[in-house]
C-alpha positions in Angstrom: 90.4 98.4 60.2 91.2 95.1 61.7 88.2 93.4 60.0 89.3 94.8 56.7 92.9 93.6 57.2 91.6 90.1 58.0 89.4 90.0 54.9 92.4 90.9 52.7 94.6 88.2 54.1 92.3 85.3 53.5 92.7 83.1 50.4 92.1 84.5 47.0 89.4 81.9 46.3 87.3 83.3 49.1 87.7 86.9 48.0 86.2 86.9 44.5 82.9 86.4 42.9 83.4 84.8 39.4 81.4 85.2 36.2 82.0 83.3 32.9 85.5 81.8 32.5 87.0 83.4 35.6 88.3 81.1 38.3 91.2 80.1 40.6 94.5 79.0 39.3 97.0 76.6 40.9 99.5 79.4 41.4 97.1 81.4 43.6 96.2 83.9 40.8 92.8 84.4 39.2 92.2 83.4 35.6 90.0 85.7 33.6 90.1 84.0 30.2 91.7 80.7 29.0 93.7 80.7 25.8 90.5 80.0 23.8 88.3 82.0 21.4 85.1 83.8 22.5 85.7 83.7 26.2 84.6 86.2 28.8 85.5 86.2 32.5 85.0 88.6 35.4 86.2 88.5 39.0 84.8 91.0 41.6 86.2 91.3 45.1 83.6 90.8 47.8 85.0 93.7 49.9 83.8 97.0 48.4 86.0 100.0 48.2 85.4 103.0 50.5 85.9 106.0 48.2 86.1 108.4 51.2 89.5 106.9 52.0 92.9 106.8 50.3 93.8 103.5 48.8 96.3 101.9 46.5 95.9 98.4 45.0 98.8 96.6 43.3 98.6 93.5 41.0 100.6 91.3 38.7 98.8 91.2 35.4 99.4 88.7 32.6 98.1 89.4 29.1 99.3 86.4 27.2 102.2 85.3 25.0 100.9 85.9 21.4 101.3 89.2 19.7 98.2 88.4 17.5 96.2 87.5 20.6 93.2 89.3 22.1 91.5 91.1 23.5 92.7 92.5 26.9 91.7 93.2 30.4 90.0 96.0 32.3 90.3 96.9 36.0 86.9 98.4 36.9 85.3 100.2 39.9 81.6 100.3 39.6 78.2 100.8 41.2 76.1 99.1 38.5 72.6 98.2 39.7 73.4 94.5 38.8 76.0 94.5 41.5 78.2 91.4 41.2 76.4 90.2 38.1 77.3 93.3 36.1 79.1 92.6 32.8 79.6 94.2 29.4 80.0 92.8 25.9 82.7 90.3 24.8 85.6 90.7 22.3 86.8 94.2 21.8 84.7 95.4 24.8 86.6 93.1 27.1 83.6 92.3 29.2 83.3 96.0 30.3 81.9 98.2 27.5 79.6 98.0 24.6 80.3 97.7 20.8 78.6 100.9 19.8 79.2 103.9 22.2 76.4 105.8 20.5 73.7 103.2 20.9 72.2 101.4 23.9 73.9 98.2 24.8 75.0 96.1 27.7 77.9 97.7 29.7 79.0 98.4 33.3 77.6 101.7 34.3 78.3 103.9 36.4 82.0 103.0 36.5 85.6 104.0 36.0 88.0 101.5 34.4 91.5 101.2 33.1 91.8 99.0 30.0 94.9 97.0 29.0 94.1 96.5 25.3 96.0 94.0 23.2 94.1 94.1 19.9 93.4 97.1 17.6 89.7 97.7 17.0 88.7 100.8 14.9 85.2 101.1 16.4 86.9 101.8 19.8 89.4 104.2 18.2 92.3 101.9 19.1 95.8 102.5 17.9 97.6 99.7 16.0 99.5 98.6 19.1 98.9 97.5 22.6 98.0 100.3 25.0 96.5 101.5 28.3 93.4 103.8 28.4 91.1 105.3 31.0 87.4 104.7 30.5 84.1 105.7 32.2 80.5 104.5 32.4 80.8 101.5 30.2 82.1 103.3 27.1 85.1 101.5 25.5 85.8 104.1 22.8 88.5 106.5 23.8 90.4 109.4 22.4 93.7 109.2 24.4 95.9 106.3 25.4 99.3 105.4 26.7 101.7 103.2 24.7 105.1 104.4 25.8 105.3 106.5 22.6 106.0 103.2 20.8 104.0 102.3 17.8 105.1 98.6 18.3 104.4 98.6 22.0 103.6 95.0 23.1 102.1 93.8 26.4 101.6 90.2 25.2 105.2 89.3 26.1 104.7 86.3 28.4 105.6 88.4 31.4 103.8 89.5 34.6 103.4 93.3 34.6 103.1 95.5 37.7 99.8 97.4 37.8 98.9 99.9 40.5 95.6 101.9 41.0 95.7 104.8 43.4 92.8 107.0 44.6 93.1 110.1 46.9 89.7 111.5 47.9 91.2 114.6 49.5 92.9 115.8 46.3 90.4 114.0 43.9 93.5 112.5 42.2 93.3 109.1 40.4 96.6 107.6 39.3 97.5 104.4 37.5 101.1 103.0 37.3 102.2 100.4 34.7 105.5 98.8 35.3 106.5 101.7 37.5 105.5 104.4 35.0 102.5 106.7 35.8 100.1 106.3 32.8 97.0 108.0 34.2 97.1 111.2 36.2 93.5 112.5 36.5 91.6 114.9 38.7 88.1 113.4 39.1 85.5 113.6 41.8 84.5 109.9 41.7 81.9 110.1 44.5 79.9 113.0 43.0 80.7 113.0 39.3 80.6 109.3 38.7 78.7 107.6 41.6 76.1 110.3 42.4 77.1 110.6 46.0 77.6 106.8 46.7 80.8 106.2 48.6 81.0 102.3 48.3 81.9 100.6 45.1 82.6 97.2 43.7 85.9 96.5 42.1 87.5 93.8 40.1 88.6 92.7 36.6 86.9 91.9 33.3 88.4 90.3 30.2 87.4 88.7 27.0 88.7 87.1 23.8 87.3 86.9 20.2 88.6 85.0 17.2 92.0 85.8 18.5 92.8 84.8 22.1 95.3 84.6 25.0 95.5 83.3 28.5 94.8 86.4 30.8 95.0 86.5 34.6 95.9 88.6 37.6 97.4 88.2 41.0 96.8 90.6 44.0 100.1 91.7 45.5 99.1 94.2 48.2 96.5 96.8 49.2 97.3 100.0 51.0 94.2 101.5 52.7 94.7 104.7 54.6 98.4 103.8 54.8 97.8 100.4 56.4 99.6 97.9 54.2 98.1 94.4 53.8 99.9 91.7 51.9 103.4 92.0 50.5 105.1 94.2 47.9 107.6 91.9 46.1 109.4 94.9 44.7 110.2 96.0 48.3 
């Protein structure tokens, strides 16, 4: 436990493995994509998650300042055979999934992910507004989503948003909170149903842009692992 605590308190630059356009920012956060077209960036934390233990991870997430920007960010937990080199397709797939869910294609699998989608794409069954959705095994297409019951819901508002991911192995409950609202509440046996008995998994963020684009980045705020708090919760 002490070792894990020490790993989480070292600088952000030493924690993450970067792919594509991901990298360190002067404010201590991690850029995923610059405000440029056709970018793809991924950042994976070097410390794997132990899925046999309860944890909650909290971040600030920035999705841009242009309503017509794109494409969004996913938080992903995976055990892809490519390890820290795993990535999906760009644009609407946000560096996580694949363009056609019914055909072979590069994606991150096996995995669970939460997407924060800022651009409507009909091939992924997106609504016409920004939304949050739960994904599995590199498939970006989804049937359900959260948008605060607002057909004009907008996450590209030049603000940092509070994102929390929580896993309880005893109850098999996966929860996601967005700005204090629970947006995913799912019973799922991650170890056996997703990761085929493996208890260690890589975690991080993926993001991409297409013709439309936005600056997209995240900042780790705290991690609670078996009720041991590391870092600080600026909300108290």
